[in-house]
DSSP file (Angstrom, degrees, kcal/mol; ACC not computed):
  #  RESIDUE AA STRUCTURE BP1 BP2  ACC     N-H-->O    O-->H-N    N-H-->O    O-->H-N    TCO  KAPPA ALPHA  PHI   PSI    X-CA   Y-CA   Z-CA
    1    1 A M     >        0   0    0      0, 0.0     4,-1.7     0, 0.0     5,-0.2   0.000 360.0 360.0 360.0 -19.0  -60.8   -2.4  -47.0
    2    2 A S  H  >  +     0   0    0      1,-0.2     4,-1.8     2,-0.2     5,-0.1   0.763 360.0  60.4 -71.1 -23.1  -62.4   -3.0  -43.6
    3    3 A F  H  > S+     0   0    0      2,-0.2     4,-1.9     1,-0.2    -1,-0.2   0.908 106.2  47.0 -60.8 -45.7  -63.0   -6.7  -44.6
    4    4 A L  H  > S+     0   0    0      1,-0.2     4,-0.8     2,-0.2    -2,-0.2   0.866 111.4  49.4 -67.3 -36.4  -59.4   -7.2  -45.0
    5    5 A K  H  < S+     0   0    0     -4,-1.7     3,-0.3     1,-0.2    -1,-0.2   0.875 113.7  47.2 -68.8 -35.1  -58.5   -5.5  -41.7
    6    6 A E  H  < S+     0   0    0     -4,-1.8    -2,-0.2     1,-0.2    -1,-0.2   0.832 121.0  34.7 -73.9 -33.4  -61.1   -7.6  -39.8
    7    7 A H  H  < S-     0   0    0     -4,-1.9    47,-2.1    -5,-0.1    48,-0.4   0.268 123.5 -18.8-112.4  13.2  -60.1  -11.0  -41.3
    8    8 A G  E  <  -A   53   0A   0     -4,-0.8     2,-0.3    45,-0.3    43,-0.0  -0.989  61.9 -92.1 174.6-168.3  -56.3  -10.9  -41.8
    9    9 A S  E     -A   52   0A   0     43,-2.7    43,-2.5    -2,-0.3     2,-0.5  -0.985  20.3-139.0-139.0 144.3  -53.0   -8.9  -42.1
   10   10 A L  E     -A   51   0A   0     -2,-0.3     2,-0.4    41,-0.2    41,-0.2  -0.911  25.7-171.4-108.4 125.6  -51.2   -7.4  -45.1
   11   11 A F  E     -A   50   0A   0     39,-3.0    39,-2.4    -2,-0.5     2,-0.4  -0.920  24.7-124.2-121.4 145.1  -47.4   -7.8  -44.9
   12   12 A S  E     -A   49   0A   0     -2,-0.4     2,-0.6    37,-0.2    37,-0.2  -0.704  28.1-132.9 -78.1 132.7  -44.6   -6.4  -47.0
   13   13 A V        +     0   0    0     35,-2.5    35,-0.5    -2,-0.4    -1,-0.0  -0.846  41.0 155.4 -96.6 120.1  -42.4   -9.3  -48.4
   14   14 A N        +     0   0    0     -2,-0.6    -1,-0.1     1,-0.2     3,-0.0   0.658  55.2  38.6-121.1 -24.1  -38.7   -8.4  -47.8
   15   15 A E  S >  S-     0   0    0      1,-0.1     3,-1.8     0, 0.0     4,-0.5  -0.968  72.6-122.4-135.4 145.6  -36.7  -11.7  -47.7
   16   16 A P  G >  S+     0   0    0      0, 0.0     3,-1.9     0, 0.0     4,-0.4   0.864 109.0  65.8 -51.2 -39.8  -36.8  -15.0  -49.5
   17   17 A K  G >  S+     0   0    0      1,-0.3     3,-0.6     2,-0.2     0, 0.0   0.755  91.6  65.8 -58.1 -22.0  -37.3  -16.9  -46.1
   18   18 A E  G <  S+     0   0    0     -3,-1.8    -1,-0.3     1,-0.2    -5,-0.0   0.756 108.8  36.8 -67.9 -24.0  -40.8  -15.2  -45.8
   19   19 A L  G X  S+     0   0    0     -3,-1.9     3,-2.4    -4,-0.5    -1,-0.2   0.325  83.8 144.9-114.4   9.1  -42.0  -17.0  -48.9
   20   20 A E  T <  S+     0   0    0     -3,-0.6     3,-0.1    -4,-0.4    -3,-0.1  -0.220  73.9  15.1 -47.0 129.8  -40.2  -20.4  -48.2
   21   21 A G  T 3  S+     0   0    0      1,-0.3    -1,-0.3    13,-0.0     2,-0.1   0.421  84.8 154.2  82.5   2.5  -42.3  -23.3  -49.3
   22   22 A F    <   +     0   0    0     -3,-2.4    -1,-0.3     8,-0.1     2,-0.3  -0.434   9.9 164.1 -59.4 129.9  -44.8  -21.1  -51.4
   23   23 A N        +     0   0    0     -2,-0.1     4,-0.1    -3,-0.1    -3,-0.0  -0.855  20.1 167.5-152.3 111.0  -46.3  -23.2  -54.2
   24   24 A C        -     0   0    0      2,-0.3     3,-0.1    -2,-0.3    -1,-0.1   0.486  61.3-107.2-102.4  -4.9  -49.5  -22.2  -56.1
   25   25 A G  S    S+     0   0    0      1,-0.2     2,-0.6     2,-0.1    -2,-0.0   0.501  91.3 105.3  92.0   1.4  -49.0  -24.9  -58.8
   26   26 A D     >  -     0   0    0      1,-0.2     4,-3.0     2,-0.0    -2,-0.3  -0.965  60.2-153.2-116.2 118.7  -47.8  -22.6  -61.6
   27   27 A L  H  > S+     0   0    0     -2,-0.6     4,-2.3     1,-0.2     5,-0.2   0.884  93.1  50.8 -59.7 -43.4  -44.1  -22.8  -62.2
   28   28 A D  H  > S+     0   0    0      2,-0.2     4,-2.5     1,-0.2    -1,-0.2   0.942 114.5  43.7 -59.5 -47.6  -43.7  -19.3  -63.6
   29   29 A I  H  > S+     0   0    0      1,-0.2     4,-2.3     2,-0.2     5,-0.3   0.928 114.2  50.3 -63.3 -47.8  -45.6  -17.7  -60.6
   30   30 A D  H  X S+     0   0    0     -4,-3.0     4,-1.7     1,-0.2    -1,-0.2   0.899 110.9  48.6 -63.8 -35.9  -43.8  -19.9  -58.1
   31   31 A E  H  X>S+     0   0    0     -4,-2.3     4,-2.3    -5,-0.3     5,-1.2   0.896 109.6  53.9 -69.0 -40.2  -40.4  -18.9  -59.6
   32   32 A F  I  <>S+     0   0    0     -4,-2.5     5,-2.8     1,-0.2     6,-0.3   0.919 113.2  41.4 -55.4 -46.2  -41.3  -15.2  -59.5
   33   33 A F  I  <5S+     0   0    0     -4,-2.3    -1,-0.2     1,-0.2    -2,-0.2   0.764 117.6  48.5 -78.6 -26.8  -42.2  -15.3  -55.8
   34   34 A A  I  <5S-     0   0    0     -4,-1.7    -2,-0.2    -5,-0.3    -1,-0.2   0.842 136.8  -9.5 -80.2 -31.1  -39.1  -17.5  -55.0
   35   35 A K  I >X5S+     0   0    0     -4,-2.3     4,-0.9    -5,-0.1     3,-0.7   0.695 123.6  55.0-128.9 -52.1  -36.5  -15.5  -56.8
   36   36 A D  I 3><S+     0   0    0     -5,-1.2     4,-1.8     1,-0.2    -3,-0.2   0.790  94.6  65.0 -74.8 -29.2  -37.5  -12.7  -59.1
   37   37 A C  H 3><S+     0   0    0     -5,-2.8     4,-1.6     1,-0.2    -1,-0.2   0.780  99.7  54.8 -64.0 -27.9  -39.7  -10.5  -56.8
   38   38 A F  H <> S+     0   0    0     -3,-0.7     4,-2.4    -6,-0.3    -1,-0.2   0.893 107.0  49.3 -76.2 -42.8  -36.7   -9.7  -54.6
   39   39 A G  H  X S+     0   0    0     -4,-0.9     4,-2.0     1,-0.2    -2,-0.2   0.873 108.0  55.4 -64.2 -37.1  -34.7   -8.5  -57.6
   40   40 A F  H  <>S+     0   0    0     -4,-1.8     5,-2.9     1,-0.2     6,-1.1   0.911 108.6  48.2 -62.1 -42.4  -37.7   -6.3  -58.6
   41   41 A T  H ><5S+     0   0    0     -4,-1.6     3,-1.5     3,-0.2    -2,-0.2   0.903 111.0  49.0 -71.6 -40.8  -37.7   -4.7  -55.2
   42   42 A K  H 3<5S+     0   0    0     -4,-2.4    -1,-0.2     1,-0.3    -2,-0.2   0.872 113.6  46.7 -65.0 -32.7  -33.9   -4.0  -55.2
   43   43 A Q  T 3<5S-     0   0    0     -4,-2.0    -1,-0.3    -5,-0.2    -2,-0.2   0.300 114.6-120.2 -86.9   8.1  -34.1   -2.4  -58.7
   44   44 A L  T < 5S+     0   0    0     -3,-1.5    -3,-0.2     2,-0.2    -2,-0.1   0.833  78.9 122.6  49.7  39.0  -37.2   -0.4  -57.5
   45   45 A L  S   <S-     0   0    0     -5,-2.9    23,-2.5     1,-0.3     2,-0.3   0.642  77.7 -18.2 -94.9 -27.0  -39.4   -2.0  -60.2
   46   46 A G  E     - B   0  67A   0     -6,-1.1     2,-0.4    21,-0.3    -1,-0.3  -0.990  52.6-129.7-173.8 171.3  -42.0   -3.4  -57.9
   47   47 A K  E     - B   0  66A   0     19,-2.0    19,-2.9    -2,-0.3     2,-0.4  -0.997  20.4-141.9-135.0 134.2  -42.9   -4.3  -54.4
   48   48 A T  E     - B   0  65A   0    -35,-0.5   -35,-2.5    -2,-0.4     2,-0.3  -0.817  17.1-173.8-106.9 144.3  -44.5   -7.7  -53.2
   49   49 A W  E     -AB  12  64A   0     15,-3.4    15,-2.5    -2,-0.4     2,-0.4  -0.889   8.9-155.8-130.0 153.6  -47.1   -8.0  -50.6
   50   50 A E  E     -AB  11  63A   0    -39,-2.4   -39,-3.0    -2,-0.3     2,-0.5  -0.997   5.4-152.4-137.1 129.1  -48.8  -11.1  -48.9
   51   51 A F  E     -AB  10  62A   0     11,-2.8    10,-2.4    -2,-0.4    11,-1.4  -0.902  12.7-167.1 -99.2 123.9  -52.1  -11.2  -47.2
   52   52 A L  E     -A    9   0A   0    -43,-2.5   -43,-2.7    -2,-0.5     2,-0.2  -0.924  18.3-128.8-114.2 131.1  -52.5  -13.8  -44.4
   53   53 A P  E     -A    8   0A   0      0, 0.0     3,-0.4     0, 0.0   -45,-0.3  -0.539  14.4-127.0 -76.2 147.8  -56.0  -14.7  -43.0
   54   54 A N  S    S+     0   0    0    -47,-2.1     3,-0.5     1,-0.2   -46,-0.1   0.882 107.6  57.0 -54.3 -39.7  -56.5  -14.6  -39.2
   55   55 A S  S    S+     0   0    0    -48,-0.4     2,-0.3     1,-0.3    -1,-0.2   0.830 122.7  18.1 -66.1 -34.2  -57.9  -18.1  -39.3
   56   56 A V    >   +     0   0    0     -3,-0.4     3,-1.8     3,-0.2    -1,-0.3  -0.679  63.9 177.3-142.3  83.4  -54.8  -19.7  -40.9
   57   57 A Q  T 3  S+     0   0    0     -3,-0.5    -1,-0.1     1,-0.3    -2,-0.1   0.695  78.2  63.1 -63.4 -19.5  -51.7  -17.6  -40.6
   58   58 A S  T 3  S+     0   0    0      2,-0.1     2,-0.4    -6,-0.1    -1,-0.3   0.438  94.5  67.8 -83.1  -0.3  -49.4  -20.2  -42.2
   59   59 A I  S <  S-     0   0    0     -3,-1.8     2,-0.4    -6,-0.2    -3,-0.2  -0.976  80.6-131.2-127.0 125.1  -51.3  -20.1  -45.6
   60   60 A S        -     0   0    0     -2,-0.4    -8,-0.2     1,-0.2     3,-0.1  -0.645  17.3-173.3 -75.0 129.3  -51.2  -17.0  -47.9
   61   61 A A  S    S+     0   0    0    -10,-2.4     2,-0.3    -2,-0.4    -9,-0.2   0.789  74.7  12.8 -79.1 -37.8  -54.6  -16.0  -49.1
   62   62 A V  E     -B   51   0A   0    -11,-1.4   -11,-2.8     2,-0.0     2,-0.4  -0.997  60.9-178.3-147.1 137.6  -53.3  -13.4  -51.5
   63   63 A M  E     +B   50   0A   0     -2,-0.3     2,-0.3   -13,-0.2   -13,-0.2  -0.991  19.7 157.2-134.3 123.9  -49.8  -12.7  -52.9
   64   64 A F  E     -B   49   0A   0    -15,-2.5   -15,-3.4    -2,-0.4     2,-0.4  -0.993  30.4-143.7-149.7 158.3  -49.3   -9.8  -55.3
   65   65 A S  E     -B   48   0A   0     -2,-0.3     2,-0.6   -17,-0.3   -17,-0.2  -0.974  13.7-148.4-121.6 137.3  -46.6   -7.4  -56.6
   66   66 A I  E     -B   47   0A   0    -19,-2.9   -19,-2.0    -2,-0.4     2,-0.3  -0.907  16.8-134.7-105.9 121.4  -47.2   -3.8  -57.4
   67   67 A S  E     -B   46   0A   0     -2,-0.6     2,-0.5   -21,-0.2   -21,-0.3  -0.549  14.8-144.6 -77.1 137.7  -45.1   -2.4  -60.3
   68   68 A L        -     0   0    0    -23,-2.5     2,-0.4    -2,-0.3    -1,-0.0  -0.884  19.4-177.7-104.9 128.6  -43.6    1.0  -59.6
   69   69 A R        -     0   0    0     -2,-0.5     2,-0.3     2,-0.0   -24,-0.1  -0.990   8.1-160.4-134.9 126.8  -43.4    3.4  -62.5
   70   70 A Y        +     0   0    0     -2,-0.4     2,-0.1     2,-0.0    -2,-0.0  -0.792  55.8   6.8-104.2 141.8  -41.9    6.9  -62.5
   71   71 A G              0   0    0     -2,-0.3    -2,-0.0     1,-0.2     0, 0.0  -0.338 360.0 360.0  85.7-166.3  -42.5    9.6  -65.0
   72   72 A S              0   0    0     -2,-0.1    -1,-0.2     0, 0.0    -2,-0.0   0.372 360.0 360.0-102.6 360.0  -45.0    9.6  -67.9
C-alpha cells in the first residue's frame, strides 16, 4: 500500500462528472463507468474508486468497483 500512497491518490467516485471523458476502449466497461456504477452505489450494490498517479492527475491509472454483499 505504501507504493500507492507515494505515487498517487485514491478517490471515491460519487458523480458522473468525475468520470467525464473516461474511455478504456471496451464499450461494456465504458458504459458501466459512465452510467451503471452510480446506480450500483445508490442501491448499495457496489462502490467505485479511481486511482490517479501523481505524475499525471488527469489520467486514471486504475478504476474499480467493489461489490458490497451482506449476509451469507
